[in-house]
C-alpha positions as a Markdown table, in Angstrom:
| # | Residue | x | y | z |
|---|---|---|---|---|
| 1 | Met | 25.0 | -9.1 | 33.7 |
| 2 | Leu | 26.9 | -9.8 | 30.4 |
| 3 | Ser | 24.4 | -12.5 | 29.4 |
| 4 | Ala | 21.5 | -10.1 | 29.9 |
| 5 | Ile | 23.2 | -7.6 | 27.6 |
| 6 | Lys | 23.9 | -10.3 | 25.0 |
| 7 | Lys | 20.3 | -11.4 | 25.2 |
| 8 | Phe | 19.1 | -7.9 | 24.7 |
| 9 | Phe | 21.2 | -7.4 | 21.5 |
| 10 | Ala | 20.8 | -10.9 | 20.2 |
| 11 | Pro | 18.5 | -11.4 | 17.3 |
| 12 | Ala | 15.1 | -12.9 | 18.0 |
| 13 | Pro | 14.9 | -16.6 | 17.6 |
| 14 | Phe | 14.1 | -17.5 | 14.0 |
| 15 | Gln | 14.9 | -14.0 | 12.8 |
| 16 | Gln | 17.4 | -15.2 | 10.2 |
| 17 | Gln | 15.1 | -18.1 | 9.1 |
| 18 | Ala | 12.1 | -15.8 | 8.9 |
| 19 | His | 14.1 | -13.3 | 6.8 |
| 20 | Gln | 15.2 | -16.1 | 4.4 |
| 21 | Leu | 11.6 | -17.3 | 4.1 |
| 22 | Tyr | 10.4 | -13.8 | 3.4 |
| 23 | Val | 13.1 | -13.1 | 0.7 |
| 24 | Ala | 12.1 | -16.4 | -1.0 |
| 25 | Leu | 8.4 | -15.7 | -0.9 |
| 26 | Val | 8.9 | -12.2 | -2.2 |
| 27 | Ala | 11.0 | -13.6 | -5.1 |
| 28 | Gln | 8.3 | -16.1 | -5.9 |
| 29 | Ser | 5.7 | -13.3 | -5.8 |
| 30 | Arg | 7.6 | -11.5 | -8.5 |
| 31 | Gln | 7.2 | -14.4 | -11.0 |
| 32 | Pro | 5.7 | -13.0 | -14.2 |
| 33 | Val | 3.1 | -15.7 | -14.4 |
| 34 | Phe | 0.9 | -13.9 | -11.8 |
| 35 | Tyr | 0.8 | -10.7 | -13.8 |
| 36 | Arg | 1.2 | -11.9 | -17.3 |
| 37 | Asp | -0.9 | -15.1 | -17.3 |
| 38 | Trp | -3.2 | -14.9 | -14.3 |
| 39 | Asp | -4.3 | -11.3 | -14.7 |
| 40 | Val | -3.1 | -9.9 | -11.4 |
| 41 | Ala | -2.6 | -6.2 | -11.7 |
| 42 | Asp | 1.1 | -5.3 | -12.0 |
| 43 | Thr | 0.8 | -2.4 | -9.5 |
| 44 | Val | 1.9 | -1.8 | -6.0 |
| 45 | Asp | -1.5 | -3.1 | -4.8 |
| 46 | Gly | -1.3 | -6.2 | -7.0 |
| 47 | Arg | 2.3 | -7.0 | -5.9 |
| 48 | Phe | 1.2 | -6.5 | -2.2 |
| 49 | Asp | -1.7 | -9.0 | -2.8 |
| 50 | Val | 0.6 | -11.6 | -4.4 |
| 51 | Ile | 3.0 | -11.3 | -1.5 |
| 52 | Ala | 0.1 | -11.6 | 0.9 |
| 53 | Val | -1.0 | -14.9 | -0.8 |
| 54 | His | 2.5 | -16.3 | -0.4 |
| 55 | Leu | 2.9 | -15.1 | 3.1 |
| 56 | Phe | -0.5 | -16.7 | 3.9 |
| 57 | Leu | 0.7 | -20.0 | 2.4 |
| 58 | Val | 4.0 | -20.1 | 4.4 |
| 59 | Val | 2.4 | -18.9 | 7.7 |
| 60 | Asp | -0.4 | -21.4 | 7.3 |
| 61 | Ala | 2.0 | -24.2 | 6.6 |
| 62 | Leu | 4.0 | -23.3 | 9.7 |
| 63 | Arg | 0.9 | -23.0 | 11.9 |
| 64 | Arg | -0.4 | -26.4 | 10.7 |
| 65 | Lys | 2.8 | -28.0 | 12.0 |
| 66 | Asp | 1.6 | -26.8 | 15.4 |
| 67 | Thr | 5.0 | -26.9 | 17.1 |
| 68 | Pro | 6.4 | -24.1 | 19.3 |
| 69 | Glu | 9.2 | -23.6 | 16.9 |
| 70 | Ala | 7.0 | -23.4 | 13.8 |
| 71 | Leu | 4.5 | -21.1 | 15.6 |
| 72 | Glu | 7.4 | -18.8 | 16.7 |
| 73 | Cys | 8.8 | -18.8 | 13.1 |
| 74 | Ala | 5.4 | -17.8 | 11.8 |
| 75 | Arg | 5.1 | -15.0 | 14.2 |
| 76 | Val | 8.6 | -13.6 | 13.4 |
| 77 | Leu | 7.9 | -14.0 | 9.6 |
| 78 | Thr | 4.8 | -11.9 | 10.0 |
| 79 | Glu | 6.9 | -9.3 | 11.8 |
| 80 | Val | 9.5 | -9.3 | 9.0 |
| 81 | Phe | 6.6 | -8.6 | 6.5 |
| 82 | Val | 5.3 | -5.7 | 8.6 |
| 83 | Ser | 8.9 | -4.3 | 8.9 |
| 84 | Asp | 9.3 | -4.6 | 5.1 |
| 85 | Met | 6.1 | -2.8 | 4.4 |
| 86 | Asp | 7.2 | 0.0 | 6.7 |
| 87 | Arg | 10.6 | 0.2 | 4.9 |
| 88 | Ser | 8.9 | 0.1 | 1.4 |
| 89 | Leu | 6.5 | 2.9 | 2.3 |
| 90 | Arg | 9.4 | 5.1 | 3.5 |
| 91 | Glu | 11.3 | 4.4 | 0.3 |
| 92 | Met | 8.2 | 5.4 | -1.7 |
| 93 | Gly | 8.2 | 8.7 | 0.1 |
| 94 | Ser | 5.6 | 8.2 | 2.8 |
| 95 | Thr | 6.0 | 10.7 | 5.7 |
| 96 | Asp | 6.8 | 9.6 | 9.2 |
| 97 | Thr | 3.4 | 10.6 | 10.4 |
| 98 | Gly | 1.6 | 8.8 | 7.6 |
| 99 | Thr | 3.7 | 5.6 | 7.5 |
| 100 | Gly | 2.4 | 4.1 | 10.8 |
| 101 | Met | -1.2 | 4.5 | 9.7 |
| 102 | Arg | -0.5 | 3.0 | 6.3 |
| 103 | Val | 1.5 | 0.0 | 7.8 |
| 104 | Lys | -1.4 | -0.6 | 10.2 |
| 105 | Ser | -3.8 | -0.6 | 7.3 |
| 106 | Met | -1.6 | -3.0 | 5.4 |
| 107 | Ala | -1.2 | -5.3 | 8.3 |
| 108 | Gln | -5.0 | -5.3 | 8.9 |
| 109 | Ala | -5.5 | -6.1 | 5.1 |
| 110 | Phe | -3.1 | -9.0 | 5.4 |
| 111 | Tyr | -4.8 | -10.4 | 8.5 |
| 112 | Gly | -8.2 | -10.1 | 6.8 |
| 113 | Arg | -6.8 | -11.9 | 3.7 |
| 114 | Gln | -5.3 | -14.6 | 5.9 |
| 115 | Glu | -8.6 | -15.3 | 7.5 |
| 116 | Val | -10.6 | -15.5 | 4.2 |
| 117 | Tyr | -7.9 | -17.6 | 2.6 |
| 118 | Lys | -7.9 | -20.0 | 5.6 |
| 119 | Gln | -11.7 | -20.2 | 5.4 |
| 120 | Gly | -11.3 | -21.0 | 1.6 |
| 121 | Phe | -8.9 | -23.8 | 2.4 |
| 122 | Asp | -11.1 | -25.1 | 5.2 |
| 123 | Gly | -14.1 | -25.6 | 3.0 |
| 124 | Gly | -15.2 | -22.1 | 2.0 |
| 125 | Ser | -14.8 | -20.6 | -1.4 |
| 126 | Leu | -11.2 | -19.8 | -2.2 |
| 127 | Ala | -12.3 | -18.4 | -5.6 |
| 128 | Asp | -14.5 | -15.8 | -3.9 |
| 129 | Ala | -11.7 | -14.8 | -1.5 |
| 130 | Leu | -9.3 | -14.4 | -4.4 |
| 131 | Ser | -11.9 | -12.4 | -6.4 |
| 132 | Arg | -12.4 | -10.0 | -3.5 |
| 133 | Asn | -8.8 | -9.7 | -2.4 |
| 134 | Leu | -6.2 | -10.7 | -5.1 |
| 135 | Tyr | -8.3 | -9.2 | -7.9 |
| 136 | Arg | -10.0 | -6.5 | -5.8 |
| 137 | Glu | -13.4 | -7.2 | -7.3 |
| 138 | Lys | -12.1 | -6.4 | -10.9 |
| 139 | Pro | -13.3 | -8.8 | -13.6 |
| 140 | Val | -11.0 | -11.8 | -14.0 |
| 141 | Ser | -11.3 | -14.7 | -16.4 |
| 142 | Ala | -12.4 | -18.0 | -15.0 |
| 143 | Pro | -9.3 | -19.8 | -16.2 |
| 144 | Ala | -7.0 | -17.3 | -14.5 |
| 145 | Leu | -9.0 | -17.6 | -11.2 |
| 146 | Ala | -8.9 | -21.4 | -11.4 |
| 147 | Ala | -5.2 | -21.3 | -12.1 |
| 148 | Val | -4.4 | -19.2 | -9.1 |
| 149 | Glu | -6.6 | -21.4 | -6.9 |
| 150 | Ala | -5.0 | -24.6 | -8.2 |
| 151 | Tyr | -1.5 | -23.0 | -7.6 |
| 152 | Met | -2.4 | -22.1 | -4.0 |
| 153 | Arg | -3.7 | -25.6 | -3.2 |
| 154 | Gln | -0.7 | -27.3 | -4.8 |
| 155 | Thr | 1.7 | -24.9 | -3.1 |
| 156 | Ala | 0.0 | -25.5 | 0.3 |
| 157 | Ala | 0.5 | -29.2 | -0.1 |
| 158 | His | 4.1 | -28.7 | -1.2 |
| 159 | Leu | 4.9 | -26.4 | 1.7 |
| 160 | Gly | 3.3 | -28.8 | 4.2 |
| 161 | Ala | 6.0 | -31.4 | 3.3 |
| 162 | Gln | 8.8 | -28.9 | 4.1 |
| 163 | Ala | 10.4 | -28.1 | 7.5 |
| 164 | Leu | 10.4 | -24.3 | 6.8 |
| 165 | Val | 11.7 | -23.5 | 10.3 |
| 166 | Asp | 15.2 | -23.9 | 8.9 |
| 167 | Gly | 14.6 | -21.0 | 6.6 |
| 168 | Glu | 14.6 | -23.1 | 3.5 |
| 169 | Val | 11.5 | -23.1 | 1.2 |
| 170 | Ser | 10.6 | -24.1 | -2.3 |
| 171 | Phe | 7.5 | -23.2 | -4.2 |
| 172 | Val | 5.5 | -25.0 | -6.9 |
| 173 | Asp | 6.4 | -23.7 | -10.4 |
């Protein structure tokens, strides 16, 4: 009986590691280079999109490892993201009735971005996916777009060499 109660209150496996990964990817997403040099809008939407890029990169690296631990860590990391979006919306003053709908919309936006970025890495056009999603169809310079694409590809390779399930991550500068 006591073990069942402990299990009920115990954090989900990989909860701490996923939280650490999420904190690190959000910190990386706040780097000025994205907004200053690579023309991403320094707005709530722009910051969401940069977080979505980094979340995609980490989740994709975990999924490519194709181990039960990595897949579970990827799942929990996505849950941490959704929870943070909920918290952020509430802090910005979203009402209880509106928050659920907005979080659902944000989660759907992330899953859509995840799919097109994956297609871009698997032989499609990452530049087109970035133009539609990261830049939201606004004009962007070719050098900025190329720099973000190069960053994503270099970061994906860099993340692929890391364990990640231990909660430790480093990004390309």
